[in-house]
BAFI-504540 format. One line per 8 residues: number of its first residue (from 1); their letters; for each residue x, y, z of C-alpha. Coordinates in pm, 1 decimal. Example, Ala and Ser with C-alpha at 12.3 -4.5 7.8 and 13.67 -1.06 7.14 Angstrom:
<recs>
1) AS) 1230.0/-450.0/780.0 | 1367.0/-106.0/714.0
</recs>
This chain:
<recs>
1) MDLKSDIR) 9181.3/9300.6/5815.9 | 9225.2/9504.7/6107.3 | 9359.8/9870.6/5880.7 | 9417.4/9982.2/6244.6 | 9674.7/9784.0/6331.3 | 9850.2/9726.6/5919.8 | 9843.9/10068.7/5857.4 | 10185.1/9964.6/5589.8
9) GLLQYVPL) 9939.4/9731.5/5421.7 | 9682.9/10035.4/5398.1 | 9933.7/10261.3/5267.9 | 10074.7/10055.3/5021.6 | 9704.7/10133.2/4805.0 | 9720.2/10474.1/4789.0 | 9970.3/10520.5/4549.1 | 9851.7/10262.0/4325.0
17) FRGKLFVI) 9464.6/10510.4/4364.4 | 9578.7/10806.0/4349.2 | 9449.9/10933.9/4026.8 | 9216.7/10663.1/3959.3 | 8800.7/10708.4/3931.7 | 8674.9/10563.3/4111.5 | 8250.7/10530.0/4071.8 | 8053.4/10455.2/4322.8
25) DIDWVTAN) 7665.5/10365.0/4347.1 | 7497.9/10419.7/4686.4 | 7180.0/10315.2/4836.8 | 7178.6/10629.5/5052.2 | 6754.1/10614.9/5151.8 | 6831.2/10240.8/5326.2 | 7174.0/10371.2/5495.8 | 7098.2/10520.3/5893.4
33) DAVRAEIM) 7318.6/10806.3/5956.3 | 7585.4/10643.5/6152.7 | 7649.5/10496.9/5827.6 | 7593.2/10796.9/5534.6 | 7822.8/10934.0/5865.0 | 8074.8/10704.2/5784.6 | 8066.7/10680.3/5427.9 | 8122.3/11078.5/5368.4
41) MDLSALQQ) 8432.7/11029.8/5598.6 | 8519.2/10756.7/5323.5 | 8468.2/10940.5/5068.6 | 8674.4/11282.8/5176.5 | 8915.5/11046.8/5269.6 | 8960.7/10948.9/4879.5 | 8912.3/11266.0/4778.2 | 9221.9/11308.3/5028.2
49) VGVKLVVS) 9477.4/11083.6/4866.1 | 9396.6/11159.7/4528.2 | 9078.4/10948.2/4414.5 | 8844.1/11062.6/4132.0 | 8502.5/11028.8/4278.8 | 8151.0/11038.5/4058.2 | 7897.0/10989.8/4301.6 | 7540.8/10806.6/4251.2
57) MGVEQAQD) 7251.7/10757.3/4392.0 | 6829.1/10814.0/4336.3 | 6678.6/11119.4/4231.0 | 6521.1/11162.4/4556.4 | 6828.5/11093.4/4736.3 | 7111.2/11333.3/4604.4 | 7002.7/11681.9/4767.6 | 6996.0/11515.7/5097.3
65) FFDYSAEI) 7409.2/11355.3/4985.9 | 7519.4/11728.2/4861.9 | 7369.5/11832.8/5194.9 | 7556.3/11618.0/5400.5 | 7880.6/11657.2/5167.5 | 7916.5/12059.3/5268.5 | 7893.0/11921.8/5639.1 | 8203.8/11760.8/5631.5
73) ELRVSSVV) 8351.5/11935.6/5379.5 | 8363.6/11710.8/5084.9 | 8461.9/11840.8/4750.3 | 8115.8/11842.8/4495.5 | 8070.1/12030.6/4235.8 | 7748.8/11970.2/4145.9 | 7435.4/11733.6/4122.0 | 7264.0/11624.0/3793.4
81) RSCVDDGL) 6999.5/11407.2/3673.3 | 7186.4/11223.4/3383.6 | 7471.9/11013.9/3316.6 | 7629.1/11301.6/3131.4 | 8045.1/11281.8/3087.1 | 8058.4/11650.5/2918.0 | 8269.1/11885.4/3128.6 | 8329.7/11594.3/3346.6
89) DELLDRGQ) 8719.6/11562.8/3319.2 | 8786.1/11903.6/3412.2 | 8561.7/11909.7/3717.6 | 8723.5/11579.2/3882.6 | 9122.4/11699.9/3777.5 | 8997.4/11990.8/4031.7 | 8963.7/11746.7/4382.6 | 8599.6/11784.7/4319.3
97) AFVVAREG) 8329.7/11547.0/4357.7 | 8075.0/11451.4/4057.0 | 7731.0/11343.0/4159.2 | 7477.0/11170.9/3957.0 | 7124.1/11175.7/4088.3 | 6977.0/10853.6/3865.8 | 6654.0/10736.6/3731.5 | 6603.3/10378.7/3783.9
105) GLISDELI) 6806.7/10086.2/4012.2 | 7104.7/10024.0/4132.6 | 7421.6/10020.9/3872.4 | 7122.6/10103.0/3576.1 | 7308.5/10064.7/3205.5 | 7335.3/10447.2/3212.2 | 7568.5/10400.3/3501.0 | 7756.8/10141.4/3355.5
113) GLSSSLHA) 7780.7/10335.0/2990.3 | 7931.1/10648.4/3208.2 | 8150.4/10453.0/3407.3 | 8284.6/10277.9/3066.6 | 8345.0/10596.2/2921.4 | 8525.3/10783.6/3197.8 | 8734.9/10434.5/3208.5 | 8698.1/10382.7/3538.0
121) AKLICVSS) 8918.3/10174.9/3724.3 | 8624.9/10108.0/4018.9 | 8238.8/10111.8/3993.0 | 8086.3/9983.7/4335.3 | 7772.3/9962.4/4439.8 | 7659.2/9996.0/4836.0 | 7362.3/9935.5/4903.7 | 7137.7/9623.7/5086.9
129) DPKLLDAR) 7092.6/9409.2/4791.1 | 7167.8/9036.2/4877.9 | 7529.5/8950.9/4924.4 | 7652.4/8661.6/4721.3 | 7704.3/8362.9/4934.9 | 7878.2/8033.4/4799.2 | 7762.1/7705.7/4971.0 | 7859.8/7720.4/5311.9
137) GEVVKFIH) 7697.1/8059.2/5356.4 | 8005.8/8267.6/5331.5 | 8059.0/8564.2/5178.6 | 8219.4/8520.2/4778.8 | 8526.5/8788.7/4835.8 | 8598.2/8801.1/4437.3 | 8509.3/8617.2/4152.5 | 8544.8/8629.9/3777.8
145) IDEFTENG) 8261.4/8705.8/3544.2 | 8329.7/8355.8/3337.5 | 8272.5/8179.4/3673.8 | 7968.4/8331.3/3801.6 | 7862.2/8282.6/3427.8 | 7923.0/7952.0/3477.1 | 7769.1/7898.0/3815.4 | 7439.5/8017.5/3662.8
153) ADSGHATQ) 7406.0/8414.6/3636.2 | 7023.0/8352.3/3541.9 | 6981.0/8253.5/3889.9 | 7197.1/8635.2/4024.9 | 7045.4/8942.9/4174.6 | 7006.3/9189.1/3999.6 | 7336.6/9374.9/4117.5 | 7509.1/9126.1/4065.3
161) VQAVKACK) 7393.5/9020.3/3711.7 | 7453.1/9424.9/3619.5 | 7758.4/9413.6/3821.5 | 7886.2/9116.2/3523.4 | 7735.6/9374.4/3279.2 | 7998.5/9668.4/3365.6 | 8261.3/9439.9/3358.4 | 8216.2/9300.9/3017.2
169) AGVARVHL) 8164.4/9695.7/2913.3 | 8552.1/9772.7/3003.2 | 8518.3/9826.0/3436.5 | 8783.0/9599.7/3518.9 | 8641.2/9566.2/3839.4 | 8306.0/9601.1/4013.5 | 8232.3/9557.2/4423.9 | 7920.0/9489.6/4573.7
177) LDVSQQGV) 7869.9/9584.1/4948.6 | 7670.0/9568.9/5233.0 | 7499.6/9957.8/5307.4 | 7469.2/9866.2/5666.2 | 7851.1/9791.4/5765.8 | 8026.5/10098.6/5866.5 | 8335.6/10191.1/5735.0 | 8259.0/9912.9/5409.1
185) LLSELFSA) 8415.5/10171.6/5180.1 | 8798.1/10148.7/5280.6 | 8748.6/9785.0/5460.1 | 8701.6/9682.6/5071.6 | 8936.1/9909.8/4916.2 | 9250.3/9896.6/5091.6 | 9298.7/9508.5/5213.7 | 9358.7/9234.6/4943.3
193) EGVGTMFY) 9081.6/9063.6/5080.9 | 8827.0/9283.3/5121.8 | 8471.0/9283.0/5271.4 | 8204.5/9238.1/4978.3 | 8179.1/9098.6/4661.4 | 8444.7/9198.6/4422.0 | 8382.8/9088.9/4024.7 | 8672.2/9117.7/3800.9
201) TDSYRSIR) 8775.1/9072.6/3424.6 | 9201.7/9100.8/3462.7 | 9442.5/8874.2/3703.2 | 9300.3/8923.6/4083.8 | 9529.4/8677.2/4208.0 | 9866.3/8567.6/4002.6 | 10179.2/8394.4/4092.1 | 10491.8/8478.0/3924.6
209) SITEEDIS) 10879.5/8419.5/3913.2 | 11012.5/8610.8/4119.9 | 11269.6/8912.1/4071.7 | 11549.6/9101.4/4210.8 | 11373.3/9345.7/4318.7 | 11119.0/9152.9/4508.1 | 11356.4/8939.3/4675.9 | 11442.3/9233.3/4964.2
217) EMLGMIGR) 11049.7/9246.6/5024.8 | 11014.0/8859.6/5032.3 | 11326.5/8882.9/5323.4 | 11109.8/9116.2/5508.3 | 10799.7/8965.5/5464.5 | 10896.3/8617.2/5637.3 | 11181.4/8764.6/5882.4 | 10862.4/8647.1/6192.1
225) SVRNTHLV) 10860.3/8307.0/6014.7 | 11234.6/8293.8/6046.5 | 11276.7/8459.7/6358.3 | 11018.8/8181.4/6505.6 | 11189.2/7918.9/6395.1 | 10903.4/7811.5/6123.3 | 11153.7/7863.3/5763.8 | 11504.6/7832.7/5752.6
233) PRTIEDVR) 11691.2/8176.3/5771.2 | 11796.8/8310.1/5388.5 | 12006.8/8604.8/5282.1 | 11956.7/8847.6/4967.2 | 12272.3/8648.0/4819.4 | 12120.7/8338.4/4906.8 | 11803.7/8389.2/4713.7 | 11978.6/8583.2/4423.2
241) DDIDAYYV) 12191.5/8315.0/4397.6 | 11939.7/8025.1/4303.3 | 11655.0/8280.5/4209.5 | 11515.5/8025.1/3942.0 | 11350.6/7872.9/4228.0 | 11116.6/8104.6/4419.1 | 10785.9/8264.2/4328.0 | 10567.6/8498.9/4456.5
249) MEVDDNVV) 10220.8/8495.4/4476.6 | 10052.9/8860.7/4383.4 | 9674.4/8978.5/4539.8 | 9522.4/9310.2/4368.5 | 9968.9/9388.1/4283.2 | 10093.3/9320.1/4596.3 | 10270.0/9072.6/4702.5 | 10164.0/8827.8/4943.5
257) GCGALYEY) 10326.9/8490.2/5021.3 | 10564.6/8329.0/4824.0 | 10732.8/7981.5/4779.9 | 11090.9/7768.3/4614.0 | 11126.6/7510.9/4441.1 | 11474.2/7281.9/4465.2 | 11512.2/7018.6/4214.8 | 11734.8/6685.2/4328.6
265) GDCAEVAC) 11700.7/6489.1/3973.7 | 11417.0/6277.1/3991.1 | 11313.8/6495.9/4305.7 | 11245.1/6845.9/4406.2 | 11150.8/7027.0/4767.3 | 10839.8/7238.7/4786.4 | 11043.2/7514.1/5028.9 | 11057.6/7817.7/5191.5
273) LYVKQSHE) 10627.9/7839.8/5172.5 | 10505.7/8190.9/5332.8 | 10119.3/8405.7/5314.3 | 10146.6/8670.8/5529.0 | 9976.8/8669.0/5881.0 | 9648.3/8888.8/5739.2 | 9601.7/8661.0/5451.2 | 9626.4/8336.2/5662.0
281) GTGYGAAM) 9290.5/8102.3/5599.8 | 9229.3/8218.5/5277.2 | 9385.1/7871.8/5094.4 | 9732.4/8085.7/4970.0 | 9971.1/7852.5/5024.9 | 9777.8/7546.9/4918.0 | 9793.4/7773.9/4586.8 | 10086.8/7809.6/4622.1
289) VEFLEEKA) 10201.9/7430.7/4655.1 | 9961.9/7366.6/4388.5 | 10102.8/7571.8/4157.0 | 10461.3/7444.8/4214.0 | 10374.3/7081.9/4217.8 | 10281.7/7175.6/3872.8 | 10614.4/7353.1/3765.5 | 10798.9/7031.6/3921.2
297) KSKEVAHV) 10539.3/6820.5/3699.6 | 10653.6/7002.9/3352.9 | 10969.0/6912.6/3473.7 | 10926.3/6583.6/3484.4 | 10956.4/6562.3/3804.1 | 10890.7/6223.4/3957.7 | 10789.2/6341.3/4357.5 | 10792.1/6651.0/4524.8
305) FALSNRSA) 10844.7/6659.1/4898.0 | 10835.8/6909.0/5222.3 | 11000.6/6983.3/5555.8 | 10842.7/7105.9/5828.6 | 10848.2/7155.5/6200.3 | 10538.3/7304.8/6224.4 | 10333.9/7271.2/5910.7 | 10208.7/6849.9/5953.7
313) DFFLKIGY) 9778.0/6867.9/5983.5 | 9869.4/7118.9/5602.8 | 10100.9/6881.3/5398.2 | 9864.7/6614.5/5541.7 | 9518.4/6784.5/5409.3 | 9659.2/6831.7/5097.6 | 9758.4/6487.0/4942.3 | 10052.7/6452.1/5095.5
321) EEMDVKGL) 10241.7/6081.2/5313.6 | 10465.0/6165.7/5617.6 | 10775.8/5998.4/5495.2 | 11132.2/5864.3/5628.7 | 11449.9/6116.9/5673.7 | 11639.6/5869.1/5512.0 | 11453.9/5869.8/5254.3 | 11558.4/6203.0/5134.9
329) PEERAKRL) 11856.3/6325.1/4824.8 | 12126.5/6263.5/5060.2 | 12290.7/6643.0/4966.5 | 11931.5/6726.2/5145.0 | 11963.7/6508.0/5356.9 | 12309.9/6615.5/5502.8 | 12220.6/6973.1/5490.9 | 11913.9/6867.8/5714.9
337) KDSGRESR) 12186.1/6742.2/5957.7 | 12367.0/6982.4/5965.2 | 12070.3/7209.3/6065.4 | 11979.7/7027.5/6404.6 | 11640.8/7084.2/6221.1 | 11393.7/6860.6/6365.5 | 11182.9/6854.7/6095.6 | 10929.9/6655.3/5926.4
345) AFRKAVI) 10942.7/6527.0/5587.7 | 10612.9/6481.7/5366.6 | 10638.1/6316.0/4991.7 | 10366.2/6409.3/4716.6 | 10378.6/6201.8/4375.4 | 10306.3/6451.0/4085.6 | 10326.7/6178.5/3790.3
</recs>
C-alpha cells in the first residue's frame, strides 16, 4: 500500500487507534541511524494521533533511545528496568510514552505479562529476526495462532513462538516487523495488509450481511468499476430493495469488498463482486465467491452463475465453466439483453 496515495485509507485508522495502547519491543542496536530516525518519527506520529505507547528494548539501548526522543520531542516520561505497571496508567493518560529497559530476549515473558495486564491492543516487535514465510518464500501477512500451531510451532523462531504465547495471554494482535525497513511501523499499522507478519486470535477478515449504513460506502467503493463498465450501476434504492442479497468483506474492521447472491429458483447469480484496488491480488475476490457459493448451497441451489465482460480468466481459474447466455434464467437473460452489455456467462455446480 502506498500511504502517500491513499490518505483516506490511512485516516480511517486514526479513530480506531486513538486511546489504544501499543507495546513496541525494538531491537534498537541492529537499526542503523536512518532507520532509528524513521522509528522515532513513526512513534511521534502515533503519539500525535492519540496512541498510548510503551516502548521496550535492551538495557544497554534504552538510554540511547531516550536521548533520541529528546531530539524529536517525543514525549517520554522515564526509563525503568522492570516490566511493572504501577503508575503507568496515569503517565500514559498524560500522553507520555514509557520506556522499559528489559533484560533478556525479544517479547520476553515479562513483557508479555505487562502487555496483558495493561490490556494492550497490540504488541509489536521490530527486529532482525527471521520473518514468517510461506512455501513460496513470501512474507505471511497474517496468521491465526491456531493455524501456526497446527503447522508446527516447534519449528518456529523464538520471536514467533513468543508471539503466539502473547496472543494466548490475552494480546489480540502481535506484529513481527523488519527493523531494517524504513517506515515499517506506519506501513504496517496504517494499511489492512501490512508489511510484516501479524499473529491474531480474533477475526481479522470476515464477511457479513450488508446493513443500510454500509450502502453508501459500498456504492462509493464500487464507483470506479461502474464508471469503467465492469459492474452494473446501482442506486441506494436498488440495494435497499434487495438488501438481503448483499454482503461485504471486512479486513481489520474496514470494508474492502462486496458481493451479492441473487436467487432464481434452482440457480443463483454471483453478482456485484468487487475488491478495492489496494487489495487486489490478495485472494479476497475468490474468498468472497466461495462464501456466496456456500450461501447458495445452504439454500439448496443446484448451481450458480456469473456474468462478466472483464473477468473471464478469474472465473475459469476458480472452477467455473463458460456457458451460453441463452441458458440463463429467462428473467435474467431479458435484463441482460435490454442492458446492451456484452457479458459472458460462467457456471459452476455447488450441489
